[in-house]
N, C-alpha and C positions, 0 to 999 in steps of 0.2 A: 451552424458549423461548430465543431468542437475545438478542443485545445490539445496540443501535443503532450503526450504523457510525460510527466515530470518537469515540464517547462514551468517557469515562474508563473505564467498566466494560468496554467493548469492547476498549480498549487493554490493560487488565489481563488479560483472557482471551486476547488475542493473545500476550501475553508468556508466559503459562502454556503455550500451544501451542509457542512457540519454545523453551521449556526442556525439551520432551519428549526422552527419551534418543535416539530415532531421529533427531530433528532435529539435536541437538548432535553425535551421532556422524557424521552425514553431512557436517557442515560443518567438521570438523577440517581445518585447513590453509588455509581460505579467509579472505582479508582483503579486504573489499569494503564500500564505502559507496555505496549506490544510492538515488537519489531518483526517486519517481514524481511528476511535475509534472502535477497534474490541472487542466485548464482550468476556468474559471468555469462554473457550472451553477446559475443563480439559482433554478430550480424547487425545489432542496433547500437553499437558503441559501448556496451557494458563489458569492458575488458577486465574489470575487477568486480569483486563482490560489491553489492549495493545494499544499503540498509534504509528502509522506510519505517518511520515510527508513527504509531497512532497512540496518542496519549489521551486518556479520558479522565477528567476530574471535575467534580461539581457540575455535571451536565454539559461540560465544554469539551470539545475535541480539538486537538492539534494534530496535524498530519503533514509529514514531509520527510525529506532526506536528512539523514544524520550521519555523523562519522561512526567508525567502528567503536571508538572510545565511548561515544554517547550510547550507541546500540548496546554495548556491554553492560550498561547501567539499567537496562530495561528488565522488568520482572519476567517477561515472556519473550522468547525469540523463536520464530518458526522459519525454517528454510524451505525454499521452493524455487522452481525454475521460472524463467520469464514467461514461458508458455502457460504454466499453471496460473501465475499471477494474472496474465491477460485473460485467461478463461474465467477465472473467478470474478474479475471486474466486469466482464461482458455477460456474466450469468450463464455461461456454457459449462462451467465446472463448479460443482457443489463442493464447498470447503470440507464438509464432514466426510464426503465420499473420497475426496482427494487425500485427506488425512488417513483414512482407513486403508487406502491403496498405496500409501507411502509416497505420494506426490508432494505432500506437505509433511515436514518432519519437525517435531518439537526438539529444538536445540538447547533451550534453556527454560527453566521454570516448571510449573506444575499446572497442567490443564484443568485440574479441579478448581483452581483459582479463577479461571476464565469461565468454566462451566456453571459456576454459581450465578453468573449473569446471563445465562443462555436466553431467557425470555426477553430481557431488555436488549440483548444484542440484535434483535430484529430491526430496531431503529437504525443500527449501523448497516445492516444488510440493505435496507432501502437506500441509504446514502451511497453505499458501494455500487448499487445498481445504477443510480443516477450518474455517478462518476464514470462508470463504464460507458454509459450512453454519450457522455460529453467528450470522451477520450478518443483522440486520433493516435493510433498505435504506430510506432516508428517502422515496424516491419511491413506496414501497409502503404508506406510512402514511396513515391517514385525515387529512383536512385539519386538524382541531384538533390532532392530535399532530404533524403536520408543522410547524405554526407554532411549537410548543415546540422542536422539533428545530432549526429555523432559528435560533432565539435561542441555543441551546446551541452550535451549530457556529460561529456568528459570534463568540461570546465566546471559544471555544477558539482560533480562527484569530487573532483580535485579540490574544490573550495571547501569540502567537508573534512578533508584530511588535516 
């Protein structure tokens, strides 16, 4: 069984995946701070914009929710919908295709900075796929569990402000 998207347990499991030897080896030499700015999606409790950071330095990845203030410090910020984020994590949406179709928009930074690491980023894509496999998505929950999820995610996002 998986973990609820963005729960503390989910974040712990994501960090374990990020510490896998194949990921850390692939990421040597990358220095990158990237934000995924997810638009509001009230159906799952995302009433406000949400910011997820992936920071890579010295072969190590940190991954989690951050405040808008912290998000604004990142070198790259990409905006997308909840459905696009979910599809990318599940492997049903290709990030490059989504970018070309306007489903993912560059809000801050220069993609050339990220593209120079394109070959090494495959290590992250494998991690992302494993994260998608372990994730229970809130819009797949029964109504009674969804209400509990909404309370949890609102509290986590509020704590970031």
